[in-house]
C-alpha positions, -999 to 999 in steps of 0.1 A, spaced: 12 265 274 -9 290 254 -10 314 284 27 310 290 34 317 253 11 348 254 28 360 286 62 358 269 49 377 239 35 404 261 68 406 280 87 409 247 64 438 236 66 454 270 104 454 268 103 469 233 80 497 244 101 504 274 133 506 252 115 530 229 102 551 259 136 552 274 150 564 241 125 593 243 132 600 279 99 586 291 104 568 325 90 533 329 71 518 358 62 481 355 43 462 383 40 424 387 37 400 416 71 396 433 73 358 428 63 360 391 86 341 367 84 371 343 110 389 364 135 362 356 124 358 320 113 384 296 114 415 318 149 407 332 165 430 306 147 460 321 168 457 353 198 470 333 181 502 320 197 534 332 182 548 364 159 518 369 153 506 405 133 478 421 106 487 447 89 461 468 56 464 486 29 443 501 -7 453 490 -20 447 526 -1 478 537 -24 498 513 -57 484 526 -59 451 507 -71 421 526 -45 401 506 -8 404 513 1 402 476 39 408 476 45 431 446 76 443 427 78 475 407 106 482 383 107 519 378 128 549 367 107 571 389 128 573 420 100 589 440 80 557 436 104 541 460 82 557 487 57 529 480 81 504 495 62 490 525 64 454 537 37 438 558 42 447 595 23 416 607 -3 434 627 -32 420 607 -45 388 591 -46 381 554 -70 364 531 -53 337 511 -55 344 474 -68 308 467 -102 296 456 -131 320 450 -156 340 470 -191 353 464 -190 390 455 -218 416 452 -216 432 417 -226 467 408 -259 454 393 -270 440 426 -264 404 417 -238 380 432 -210 362 413 -182 339 422 -149 356 416 -114 340 419 -95 354 449 -64 359 427 -84 383 406 -96 401 437 -60 403 450 -49 419 417 -72 449 422 -55 482 433 -69 498 464 -79 534 464 -52 542 490 -25 526 467 -38 545 437 -38 578 454 -3 574 468 11 562 435 -6 590 415 7 616 439 43 603 437 42 601 399 28 635 395 54 650 419 82 631 401 72 640 365 94 668 351 76 697 335 91 688 302 79 652 304 61 637 274 25 644 284 -4 633 262 -9 660 236 27 673 238 51 672 208 73 647 227 43 624 232 34 626 195 70 616 186 67 586 209 33 576 194 48 580 159 77 558 168 54 532 181 34 532 149 66 528 129 77 499 151 43 483 146 44 488 108 78 472 106 66 440 121 59 411 98 22 401 95 
C-alpha cells in the first residue's frame, strides 16, 4: 500500500509539473510500461493536454532482450518515430525472477529481471535523443535560458506554496 500511495503522489506531482511546463511552452514526454495502472489513474489527465499524443513501442525492437511494451505520452510529435512493435523474429526473456549479473567492480549480484527490463538500451537512447534534438525549437526553454529560469522560478513558487 505504501508503494501505491507513493506512486500516486509521484503521479500527482508529475501532472503538476507537466501543467506548469505546458503553461511555459515546454513540451512533455512521459514514459511508463504500457500496462501500468498509472495511465488510467493519475496520469490520465495528461491525455487531454494540447498537442499530446500516445506513442507505443516494444523495447525488444531497440536491442533489449525483454519485450517490455512501453507507452510514451508526448507533445514532441517527432517522437512518434519511436513507435515500433515487436516483429516476432526473435525470442524474449521474461521479466520475471532474477538473474546473476556481472557488476562494474567485477563481482556478481542477483538482479530482478524487472529492473533489468527497465534499462534503456544505447540504441533507444540515441534514437530518442536525436528525435528530441531535432524537434526542439530554437527558442525552447533550454537550461541556462531566461525561459528555463522562469520555469524553475515557477517550480520554486509552487513548492513554497505547499503546506509542510
